[in-house]
N, C-alpha and C positions, 0 to 999 in steps of 0.2 A: 352710718351703721350698715355694714355690708348685707346683713340679713335684715330685711325690712320686717319688723315684728308683726305687723298686722297680718301679713300673709302667712308667716310662720305659725302664729297662734291659730289661724283658721285651719291649717293643715293638721296640727296636733289635735285640734278639736274633732276633726273627722276620725282620726285614729281612736280617740277616746269614745266616740259615738259607736264605732264598731265593737269596741270592748264591751260597752254597755249592752249591746244587742245580744252578746253571747252569755250574758249572766255571769260574767267573770267575777263580779263583786262577791257574790255568795260563795262561789267555789273557792275563792282565795281568802275567805274569812274577813273581808273588808267591806261590809255592807255600807252603801252610801258614799264610799270614798271616790269612786269614779264619777258619780253624778256631781259630787262636790267640786272635783277638778274641772269638770265641764262648766259648771256655773261660774267658777272664779275666772276661768279663761274667757268666758263670754262677757263678763263685766269688764275685764281688763281690755278686751278688744274695743270697747266703746270709747276708751280714752286714749288709745294709742296714736290716733292721727294727731291729736293736739300735743301729746307728749313728744312725738318725733319731730314736730314742727318747732317746739320750744327748746329742745335739747341743745341747739346750737348756742343759745345765749344763757342757758341755765345749767350750771355744772351739776346741781343736785338731781335734776331730772335726768341728765345724761347718765349719772351713776346708777339711778334707779333702773333705767332702761338696760344698762349693761348687766345688772343683776338679773333682770327678767330674761335677757337674751341668754345668759349662761344657763339659767333654769331650762329654757326652751331647748337648747342644745342637749342638755342632759336627758330631758324627757324624750327627745327624739331618738337618742341612742337606746334608751331603755325600751321604748316601744318597738324600735327596730329589732332588738334582740327577741322580744316577744314574738314578733312575726316570723323571724327566722326559725326559731325553735318550733313554733306551731307548724310551719310548712314542712319541716323535717319529719314531724310525727305524722303528718297527713299524707306523705308520699307513699305510694303503693296502695292507698285506699281509694284513690280517685284516678280516673283515666284522663282527666283534663288537667292542664297546667294551671299553676297559680296565676291569679290576675295581678297585674302591676298596680291596680288600684287597691284601696285599703279595705279589703274584705278578706278575712282569713279565719280559719277554723281553730280557735283557741281551745275549745273544749277537749280536743284529743290530747292536748299537751298538759293543761293545768289540772286534769283529774289525777295526775301524779302528785302525791302529797308534798314532797320536797320542792318541786317546781312551783306548786301553788303557793306554798309559804314564801318562796323567794319573790315571786311577782307581787304578792300581797304586801310584803315589806317595802318593796321599792315604790309601789303606788302610795302607800301611807307616807313615806318619806317625801315624795314629790308634793303631796298635799300640804304637809307641814311647812315645807320651804316656800311654796306659793302663798300660803297664808301670811307669812312674814312679809313677802314682797307686796302683797295686796294692802296690808296695813300701812306700809311706808308711803303708798301713793297718796294717802289722805292729806299729806303735807303740801301738796302741789296745786290744789284747786284745778284739776284737769277738767276740760270741757268734754262733754259727751258728743260724739258724732258717729255717723255710720261709716263702716269701712267701705272703700270703693269696690265696685263690682268689676269683674274681669270683662272688659269690653274693648276690643281692639279698634281704634279709630280708623286706621287705614283700611280696614276691612269694610267699613260702612260707606264712607263718602269721599275719601281723599286718595289721591294717587301719589306714589313716591316720585320725587324729582328724578329726571333722567340721569343715568350714570354719566359722569364726565361733564356735566353742566358746569360752566364757569360763571360764577356769580359776579358779574361786572356791571357797574353803573358809572355814568359820567364819562367824559372824554379824557380826563387827565391820565388815567392809567395807561391808555394807548399811547399818549404822548410820552409818558415816562418810560414805557417799554421801548419805544423806538429810540429815544434819546440814550438810554443805557446800552442798548444793542450797538448803536453807533459808536459809543465810547469803548465798548468791549472789543470791537473788531478793528478799531483804529490802530494804525501802525505806530507802536510805541515800544522802543527797545531799551528802556531804562533798566529792566531786568528781564530774565527769561519769563518769570511769572509775575503778573501784576494782580493785586487784590482790589476788588471793588466791594462795597458794602451797601446793604439796604438796612436802614435803622428805623425802628418804630416800636410802639407799644404792642403788647401781646394782643392778638386778635384784630390787628389793624389792617392786615392784608399783605404782609411782607412776603409770605410764602406764595400767595396768589400772584404777586408781581414777579417773583423769581421764576415761577412755573411758566408764565407767559414768555419771559426772556429765554428760558431753557428750551422751550418748544418753538421759538422763532426760527424760521427757516434759515436765516443768515447765521445763526448760532449753530444749528444742526449741521449745516454744510461747511461752515467755516473752520471747524475744528476736527481733528482726526479722532479724538477720544472725548466723549461727553459723559459725565458721571454726576449723579446726585446722591448725596449722603446726608442723612439727618444726624446731627451731632447730639443734641439734647443736653440736659443739665448734668446727667451722670454718665457721660459717654465712656466707653471702654476702648482703650487703645487697640486691643487685638481685634475686636469686632469692627472697629472703624477701618482699620487697615484691610481687613477681609472684604468689607463693603467696596473699598476702592479697587482692590485686586480683582474682585468678582470671581474669586476662587471657589472651591467646593466648600461651602459652609458646613457641610456634614462630614468633613474630614476630621473625625474626632481625635485620631491618634497623632496627626502631624499639624504643623503650622499653629501651634498653641502659644508661641512666644513672640514678643515684639521683635526680638533680635533676628528671628528667622523670617518674619514677614516683611520687614522694612526693605531688605535687599531685593525681595521678589517684586515689591511694588515699584521700586526704583527701576529695576530692569524692564518691567512690563511697560513703563511709560517713558523710557529714555528716548529722546529725540522725537517725541510725539507732541503734537500741539494739543494741549489739554484744556478743556473747559470743565471746571469742577464747581458744583454748588455745595457749600457747607451750610445747611439749613439749621437754624435755631442754635446758634453758637452762644454759649454762656461763659466761655473762658478763652482767652487768647492762647492758652497752653496748647490747644489743638493744633495751632500753627507753629508757634515759637518752639515748643518742645517736641513736637511729633512730626509734622509734615514738612516743615521748612527745608530740612536737609534731605528728606526722602524724595521730594519732588523737584529738587534743584536740577536734575538732568533732563527735565522736560524741554521741548523745543521753544525757541523764541516765539513770543506771541501767545503763550499759554495764559489763561486767566482763571482766577478763583473769585466766585461771587458768594459773599457771606451775608446771611440774614441774622440780625441780632437785635436785642432790645436795648443794648448798651453801646452808646457811641464810643466810650472809652476803649471797648474791646476792638472796635474797628481801628482806632488810632494805634493801639498796641500791636495790631497785626500789620501796621504800615499800609493801610488802604490808601490808594491813590485817588479814589473817588468814593464819596459817601453820599448816598441818596436817602433823604428823610421822607418817610411815608406819612402823609398828613391824614387826619381824620376826615371822614366824609362830611360834606356840607349837610345841612338839615334837609334840603330838597333831595339830594342824592340818597340820603338815608331813607327818606320816604319812598323813593323809587325802588330801592332795594327791598324794602319791606313789602311793597306791592308785588314785586316779582316773585318773592318767596311765599307769600300768603296765597296768592291766586295762581295756582300751578297751571291753570288753563291759559294763562297769558292775557286774560281779559281783565286788566287792572281797573277798568271802569266799574267793576262790580263793587269795589270798596271806596270809591271816591266820596261817597256820602259820609264816610268815617274818617276823612282826612284830618279834621281838627283834633280828634282823639289820637289818631295815629301819629300826628306830629308831636304830640305831648309824650307819647310812648317812645318814639325814636330819640327825643331829647334825652331821656333817661339812659339811652344806650351810648350816648356820648360819642357818636360818630364812628363806633367800632363795628365793622362789618360782621364779625363773629357774633357779637351780642345781638345785632339786628336780626340775623338769620335765626338765632335761637328763639328770640321772641316771635318771629314769624312762624316758626314751627309750632309754638304754643298756640298762636292765633288761628292756625290751620284747623285746630280741633274745636274751635269755638264757633258759635253762631255769628253770622255777619250782622250783628245788631249793636246799637249804641250801648245798651246795658251790659252786654257781654264784654265789649272792649273796655268799658269803664271799670268793670270789675278787675280786669288785668291791670289797668292803669293805677287803680287804687290798692293793689295788693300790698300787704305789709312785707312780703318777701323782698321787695325792692330795697328796703332799708335794713335787712337782717345784718347784724354785726357778728363778730366772732368768727368770720370766715376770712381766708386770705383775700387781700384787697382786690386782686385781679379777677376773682370769680364772684364777687358780690354783684348784686343788682340783677341784670338780665339773665346771666347764666344760672344763678341759683334759683331765680324765679322759674326758669324753664325746667329745672330739675324738680322743684317743689310742686309744680303743676302735674307731674307725672302720676299716673295711678301706681299703686304700690307694686304691682307685678312688673311694671317697667322700671321702677326705681332700682330694684335689686339687679335687674339685667344690665342697666346702665352702669351701676357701680362695678359689677363683675367684669365688664369690659376693661375697666381701669387696672385690673390685675395683669393685663398684658403690658409689656414694656412700651414706653413712649414711641410713637410712630410705627408701632407693630402693625403688620397687615393682619387684619382679623377676618378669617374665613367664615362665611355664613354657616356652612355645614358644621364646622368645628364648634363655634360659639353656641349655636342652638343645641347641639348635643350636650355641651357642658351645662347649659341652663337646665335642661331636662334632668341630667344626672344630679344636679344640686337641689332639685325639687322645686324650682322656680315656676315650672310650667304644669298646668293642670288641663287635662283633656276636657273639652266641652262639646257636647252634642256628637255629631258624626265626624268631627275633625280629629285627626290624630294629634298627639303632643308635638310631633315634628312640624305639622302644619301650623299649629298655634304658635310655636316658637318662631317660625319663619315670619309670621304676622308681627310678632313682637319686634323682630329685627327690622322689618320694613317700616314699622311705625317710628322707631328710633331714628331711622334715616329720614323719614318724612319730617320729623320734628327737628332735623338738623343737629341732633346730638351725636350722630355718627355720620361720617363723611364717606359717600360711596367712592370706592377706589376702582372697581370694575364691576362687572355683573354679579360676581360671586363673593366679593369681599369689600371691606371698608377699613377706614382708619379713624382714629379719635384725635381731634385737635388737642394740642398740648395743654391748652387752658381747661378744656373739658376733662382731659385726663387728670389734670391737677385737682379739679373739683371732685372727681370720682375718688381719687386717692385720699383726699382730705376726709371725705365722708366715710370711707372704709378703713381709715387708719387704725381704728381700735382693734381690728381683727384680721387684717390682711396686709401683705407687704410684698414688695418687689426687692429682692436681695441681689445686688450686683456682685458683691464679694462676701464670702462667708464670714470673714473677719469683721465685716461691717455690722454683723448682728451683735449688738451691745446690750448693756444692762437695761436700756429702756424697753427693749423687746421682751426681756425676761419678766417685766412687771405686768405684762398683759397676756391674755390667752390668744395667741395667734391661731386663726382658723384656716387661713389660706395664704399660700406662699408661692411665688414664682421666683425660682433661683436662676440667675443668669451666670453664675460662676462656672466656667468651663475649665477651671484649673484644679480645683480641690477634688478630692476623692472621697470625702466623708460627709455624712449628713451632720449639720451643726447640732451640738449637744443641747442647745436651748430648745430645739424642736422636739428632741427625743424625751427630754425631762418633762415637758408640759403634757405630752400625750393628747393634746387637744386638737391637733391639726386634722382638718377634714379635706383639704386640697393641697397637693404637692405637685407642682409643675417644674420639672427639671430636665428640659430637653438638652441633648448633647452633653449629658453628664459623663464624667469619668469614673463614676462610682463602680466599685467591684461587686461581685456576688455576695461577699461577706457583708458589705455595707447595705446591700439590698436586703439581706437577712435582718439587719438591725431595723430597717424601715418597716418590714413586715411584722416583726415581733413587737416593736415599741409604738408604732403609729397605727394602732388597730382601729382607730375611728375614721380612717381615711374613706372619703366618698369618691375622690378623684385622684388618680395617679397617672401622670404623663411623664414617661421616661423615654420618649421617642428619640431616635438618632443617637443613642448611647452605646457604649462600647462593651457592656457586660455580655457574656456568652451564655449564661444560664440564669434562670430564675430559681430562687431558693424554694424548698418545700414549704417554708413558712409563709409563702404567698397565700396559702389557705386561711391564714389568720385574719386577713382583711375582709371580714364577713360583711362589713357595711359598704364595701366598694361598689360603686355604680359605673365607673368609667375607668378603663385601663387602656392606655396607649403605649405599646412597646414596638411600634412600627419602626422600620429601618434600623433595627439593632442586629447584633450578631448572634442572637440566641439560636440554639439548635434544638432545645427541648423545653417544653412547657410542662411543669409538674402536674400530676393527676390531682394534686390538692386544689387546683383551680375549681374543682367541683364544689368546694365549700362556698364559693362566692355567689350565693343564691340571689343576691340583690343586683348582680352585675347586669347592666343594660347595654353598655357599649364596649366592645372588644376590638381593638385595631392592631392587627399583626401584619399589615402590609409590608412588602419589601424586606422581609426577614429571609435573606437568601440562603441561610443555612438550616432553616426549619423545614423538615420533611414530613412531619406527622403531627396531627392534633391529638391532644389527650382525649380519651374516650369519655371522661367525665364532663366534657363541654356540653354534652347533650342534656345534662341535668340543670343547665343554667336557664330556667324557664322564663326569667324576666328579661332575657337578652333581646334587645331591639335592633342591634346592628352588629354584624360579624363581617369583618373585612380581612380576607385571607389572600387577596390577589398579589401577584408578583412574589410568590414564595416558591419553595420546592416541595410543597405539600402534594402528596401523590393521590390523596383521596380523603373523603370526609367520613368520620366515624358513623356507624349505623345508629339510628335513633335521632338524627338531626330534626326529623319531622316533629319532634315534641316541642320544639322552640316556636310555639305558635304566636308569640308576640314579635317575631322578627319582622322588621320593616325593611332593613337593608341586608343583603347577603351578596358579598362580592367574592368571587373565586370559588364558587361551588364546583368542586373538582370530582368528576366521575372516574370510576375505576373499573377496568374490565375484569379484574380478578374477583369473582363473587364469593370465593371460598374463605376469605379472611374477614368477613363481617363489615364490609364497606357499605356506606350509604348509597342507595340507588336513587335515580331521578324520581321514583314514585313517592319518595318522602316529601317532595315539594308540594304534593297535593294538599297537605294539611296546613301549609303556610299561606293562609289566605290574606294575611295582612301585609304581604310584601309590596313595597313601592319601588324598590330598586334591586335588580337581580342580574348577576352575571354567572353563566354556566360555561365550564371549560371541559375539553376532551369529549365533545359530543359524539365522536366516533366510537366511544365505548358502549353506546346504546345499541342493543342487538336488533331492535325492530321498531316499527312505527307504533305497535301496540304498547310497547314499553314506554315510549316517549309520551303517548297519549295519557298514560297514568299520572303524569305531572299536572295535568289540567291547568295549564297556564292561562287558558281563556277564562277560567273561573276565578281570577284574582282581580277583583274590581278596582283595586287601588294601584295596580302596577303602572308606574309611569316610565321607568327606564329599564331596558332589557338589552343584555349583550349575550349573544349566542356564538360560541367559539369552538372550532375544531383545532386540533394540533397542526402546527404549520409544517409545510413541506412534506406532507404525506404523498405517497405514490399509489393512488387508489386503483383498484381493479374495477371492471364494469359493475360487478355485483356490489362492491362497496359504494360506488356512485349511486346506484339505485337505492341502496339501503339508506344512505344519508338523506336522499330526497324524501323518502318515506318518513324518516325521523323528523326532519324539519317541517314536513307537511302537518305533523301532529303537534308541533309546538306553536300552535296558533295563539298569538297574544290577544289580550282583551282590547276593547275599543278605547280604554282609558290611556293607552300608551302614548307617551310624548317623545321618547327617544328610543331608537332601535339601532343596534350595531350588530352586524354579522361579520365574523372574522374567519378566514381560512376555510370557507365553505367549498366543498369539492363536488357538489352535484352539477349536472349539466343544465338544469332548469331551476330557477328560483321557485319557492313554494307558491302554490296557487293563491294563498291568502295575500301575497304581495302583488298579484296581478289585478290591481284595482281597475274595475271597469266603470264607465260613466254611471251605471245604475247603482253601484255599490260603494263608491268612494266616500260618500258622506256617512256610510253605515260602519265600514270596517275600522278605519282609523281617523276619526274626525279631529283628534287632538295631536296627531303626530307632527312634531316640529323639527326633529333632526333625524336624518337617516344616513348611516355610514355602512357602506359595503366594502369590506377590506379583504383583499386577496380572495377573489372568487374566480379562479383562473379557468374553470371549465364551463362556466355559463356563457352561452353564445348570444344571449339577448339580455339587455338590461330590463329590469321590471318596469312596467308601465305605470309609474307613480306620479305622473303629471297632474292628476286630478286630486291629489291629497290637498285638502282645502287650506291647511295651516302649515304646510311644510315650509320652513325657512332656511334650512341648512342641509345640503346634500353633498356627500363626499363619496367618491367612487375611486378605489385604489386597486390596481393590478387585476383588471378583468381581461386577461390576456387572450381569451377566445372571442371576444367581441370584435367583429370586423366592421359592422356599420350600426349606427344608432338611427333608428327610424322614427317616424311620427308617432308610433304607438308608445314610445317613451314619454311623449308629451301628453297625449290625450287618450291613450288606451285604444282599444278596438271594440267594434260593435259585437264581436264574438271572440272569446278567448281561444287562441289556437293552441292545440296540444303539441304541435311540433315546435322545435326550437332551433331548427337548422340555421346555420349562419350564411347560407348561400343566397338568401333573399328570395327564395322561391315562392312568390305569391303572397304579398302582405294582405291582411284582412282590411276591410274598409275602415277608414278613420272618421271618427266623429269630430268634425271641426266646429261644432256649435259651442264647445266648452272652452273656457279660458284656462290654459294649462299652467301649472305651477303659479297660482295667483299670488302667493306670498313669498316665494323663494327669493332670498336675499344673497345667498352665497352658494356657488357651485364649484366644487373642487374635483377635478378629474386627473388622476396620476397613473403613470405606468400602464397606459393602454397601448401596448406595443404593437398590436395588429389592427388597431382602429384606423379605418381608411376614410369613411364617409359619415357625415352628420347630416341627415335629411331633415330639414325643417323649412317647409316652403312658406311663402309670404301670406298664404291664406290662413295659416294656423297661428292664432294669437296666443302668446305664452310669455312667461317671465317678465311681467311688467314692473316688478319690484327688484329685479336682480341688480345688485350693486357690484359684486365681486365675482370674477370668473378667473379660475386658475386651470390652465391646461399644461401639465408637466409630463414630459417623456411620453409623448404621443407621436412617434417618429413618422408614422404613415398617414397621419391626418392631412388631407390635401387642401381643405379650405374651410372657412367659417360659413355656417349656413345663412342663407338669405333671410330666413325668419329672425335670426338673432340680430342682424343689422337693422331690421325694420321694427321689431317689437320690444327688444330689451332696451327700452328708452330711459331706464334709470341706471344703466351700467356706467360705473365711474372708474373701476380698476380692472385691468386685464394683464395677466402675467402668462406668457407663453414661453416654455422652455423645452428644448429638444423636440421641436416639431419640424423634423428635417424635410418633410414634403410640402410644407406650407410656403407659398410664394408671395402672398400679399395679405396685408392687414389694412382694411380701408372701410370707410363709410359708417363708422360707429360715431354717431353725432353727439352722444352724451359723454363719451369717454374722456377722463381727466388724467389718468395715470396709466402708462403703458410700459411694460418691461418685457423685452424680447431677448432671450438668452440662448445661445448655441443653436440657432435656427439656420442651418448652413445654406439653405436654398431660398431664404427670404430675400426678395428683390425690391419690394415696394411697401412703403407705409404712407398712406395718403388719405386725405379728406377726413381728418379728425379735428373738427373746428374747435372743440372745447378742450383739447389736450393741453395740459400745462407742464407735465413732467414726463420725460422719456428716458429710459435706460436701454442702451443697446450693447450687448455683450456677445462677441464672437459670432457675428452675422456677416460673413465675408462677401456675400453676393448682394448685399443691400446697396442699391444705387440710387433709388428714387425716394425722395422724401418731400412731399408737397402738401399744400393746403393744411398747414398746421399753424394757423394764424394766432393761436393763443399760447403757443409754446414759450415757456419761461426758463425751464431748467432741463439740461440734458447731461447724461452721464454715459460716456463711451468707454468700454473696456475691451481691450485686445492687446495682450502683452507683446504680440509680434507687430503691432501697428508701427509702420515706419513713415507714414505720411497721413495727413488728415483725410478722411473719406470724402469722396466726391460729392456726396449729398449735402455736405456742409458748404454753403455757397461762399464764394469769394466776394469781396466788395465790388459792387457794380458802379463803374464810373459814369458820371453824367454824360448824356449824349443827346443830340437833337434827333437822332434816329428813333423811330418807334421801337419799343422793346417790350416783349411780352414777359411780365414778371408776376409773381404771386405776392399779394399783400399780406405780410405777416408782421407781428411785432418782433423786436429784437430779443434775442436770448438774454436773460439776466445772469445766468450761471451755466458754465460749461465745465464739467470735470472729466478728465481723461486719464485712463490708466493705460500705459503704452510702453514701447521699447525706449531704452535710453537714447537710441539714435534719433527718434522723433523729439525727445526732450532737447537733444543737442541742437536740432534745427530751430526749434522754437526759441532757444536762447541766443541764436546767432543774429548778428546785425543784418538787416535787410533780408531776413528769411522769407522764402516763398510762402511760408505758412501764415505770415502776418496778415495778409489781406483777408484771410478767413476769420481770424479771431479778434482783430483789433477793435471792432465795434461792440464786442460782447462785454458787458459790464464786469463780470468776474470770470476768470479762467484759472483753474487749478489743474496742473499736470503732474502725474506721479508715475514712478516706476512700479513694478509689480509688488515689491516689498515696502514701497513708500520710502525707501532710503534716499531716493533722488526726487527732487521736486522743482517745479517752476510755478510761481504764483503771480498772476497778473491782475491788476485792478485798473479799470479804465479811468474812473473819476471818483475821488482824487487819484491821480496816476501813481501807481507803484508797481515795481517788478522785482521780485526776489527769487533767488534760486540757490541751491547748494551744489549745482553742477559746476565743477571747478575746472573744466577742460575747454573753456571757450571764453570769448569776450562777451559778457552779458550786455544786454541792450540798455540803453539809457533813454531818458525822455526825449533827448534831442534826436535819437535815432528812430523814433516812432514815425510811421507814415502819417500824413495829414488825416484828420478825422472829419474833414468838411463834407465829404460826400457820403451818400447813403449805402446801406447794405441790403441786399435782397435775398430772399430764400426761394 
């Protein structure tokens, strides 16, 4: 049941309580009726936990709950109408906005006799209906229990598992990975494309194994095109072809037919060596009827890896190799449970519970997904024998009436959830299978649906994010990256089953049959990108509360039908659709909380949007034809998020400061023309709840005093701030001074976590960025990310090295910076007012501090005049730095000594267009190095941990030494006619003493070069062979990859499509008995 009734009943009870406080009963002529409703709901709430647990196996209880649920939806709509009308009447009499919580002035409305009579009638009808439902419950002998309280586990005592963690136990999976990779890359020319299959039960780890294979370096490097596509049970031909093509999925007008996509896929992959994973295949038709002919033009050696539960499917697809995934042993099951229960890695903490734990994992039947789900449940329990025994003895293990694959551990993990998480979990299953679920989007939807209640000082957004993290901690959602997750197909199946009576995913409109007509659908996700009309069954029922139809082809006329007929909608997502206008009937959707029309072609939003007084989230990002917002938007007092960035909107309507519940405001556009009633920056003063703010066209502010009126520093919850001027302005000296004054007054609060400054044209950064040793911990103690983007006139970088929690720093196009000094790292003992770039007298540096103590990533781009980076060996800094990117810094002459000595965690370095740099050396921790278009680079040396090196267009590079760990090298130079001299030739054995460097052999060398060099490599007795013959794998390509030569040392193979020479054979290979030196 998608709406968990215990939470729903509680929410309606709060509404009725507010009604009771206003003496509505007497004014409506229904004395005692509201109190009676409250009492009945209170009694019903005591038996709901038992009823919801028993509905799976008891059809009568299930029917009773459906009746109660219908009543609750009707009551919610009626009370919502009450609040809407009351708020309308109260407007103008109060200077403050309505609260999003349930306290509202009914008296001003119901003193009107017709209105009082109407609400009295509806309350009386609700009571009669609830009385009948209450009487029916006596037949079921339901047990009384207390509803669970809202209490987020992850907030108290547990941490979420790290994103990207691979849940692997035992040695078999590594052996199977390597064995399958060996088979996949083996030279086998039976057909251009060979199919391999991984077969096993749901949740057994097929996808985990396939991911390990897909990410194996030999697979990554051995194929020119690598793709992963989730097929799923109800796959769609068009979407699957688009996934393979990697085309623009938001291209709504074109590429909507199979006949137009198939030739595009074929052309894009012709003569390319493809590795394609088809995950979760349920029918051989995906190959036999769709992809077989489309992919036939791929190059010899292409492979398809299929995961499926059915071995017959693998046979029908003519798989040449089928690998069966076995269940985990009992001991490995216990090890996995330990790993997931004890997130600290101290498995010894639960060894005293092993006997109970072994009995629990027996019930999981060796399925990793089931074990992880149960581990997520146990994470929330005390580490005691009694707590674990209660889990072992739960009746949910044996609940029948469920699909077989989700019984036992998966259902128990769901059943153990508190009610507020049950409905959030089920709501995630409204997304299509394998859909990437973004944390920001799903939490906003939970709030819009009424699943989240603010508690204490935390906002609803913060509470919703805690819900999200707890579902991940419980292993019911799988982290995909830092900001998103996915749902395993079996857990998705469980969620869909539990929500089937009121929500549906519709792939094709014609699939909506008579079975759907018999139930009241409340939530629908439409995947049909071909039909242009809303299904009649939805229109006739008028019960729909959520409609998600991204990439719809629906016209404005059909949108008018939606707005007129589906008046109960709470959520409407029409993002990426083709319609150009919203109908005036949009104002009929008075219950709407969430409206997403982002990335559409709309040019006008009707003023009737003013009627949507319940709207909390409005997303109109990337509407490239929209130039103006309706004035009525300033009356949407419940709005929590307004996103207007990447549109053509020229200004914000005056009065925006009334939206005092705003948490997110993206694209706040300033306007220099004050005569037309545009919003000024002063209106930000009253928006004290903001957590995420971006302001554009800051050059429109006339003075520092005007900027000061925004009072950014008085927004205690502001976490993310973006300050932006218009790009490519040509400022005068006066304009430069004025923008410095403006930014000086836009001082953010200490709560800030992310700051981005774009297109700033002052000569000095604001003083509040000049963090000194005495103030660093006071100004921005929480700042984690700082982006300075196009600050072309600043001559010094801000001294932000003492920011205690800064993890990510990005500096782009600071064209006036000539040298970066030690003040960038540790500040100065006194702040200098001058910003001259000539280096005239630096202030004393405090070397007692550790600079950038938590910085992990440093990106510096387009610093075209930067010459020197001063960082001496006495200044300790950047101990956690892992990734350094220096792009288009043509005058930078060298890397600083301090970087070489103190950045001891640095593993990745990319340097591109650093034309003055001559050497890269002495970075002892570096593992990956990429040097591109560095025309004066001569030497790369003493990088003992380096395993991967890419060299592209570095013509003067001659010395490469002390790279003893190097395994993989990629050389790119389309004009290369011979192998570079730094690649050593084979050293013949000699009795003479020879000075050589001890390094390991390269495992993989890939070269992109001229066809002349490919010709040499293909010739018998080529002078290039002594250089490459002892490298395990050598791949050589022309610029467009149309010509190639592929060499494998052991087992020997040499293949090429260069047809103008005598290719080499094994008998022509030089002897491999002697060694090779670097």
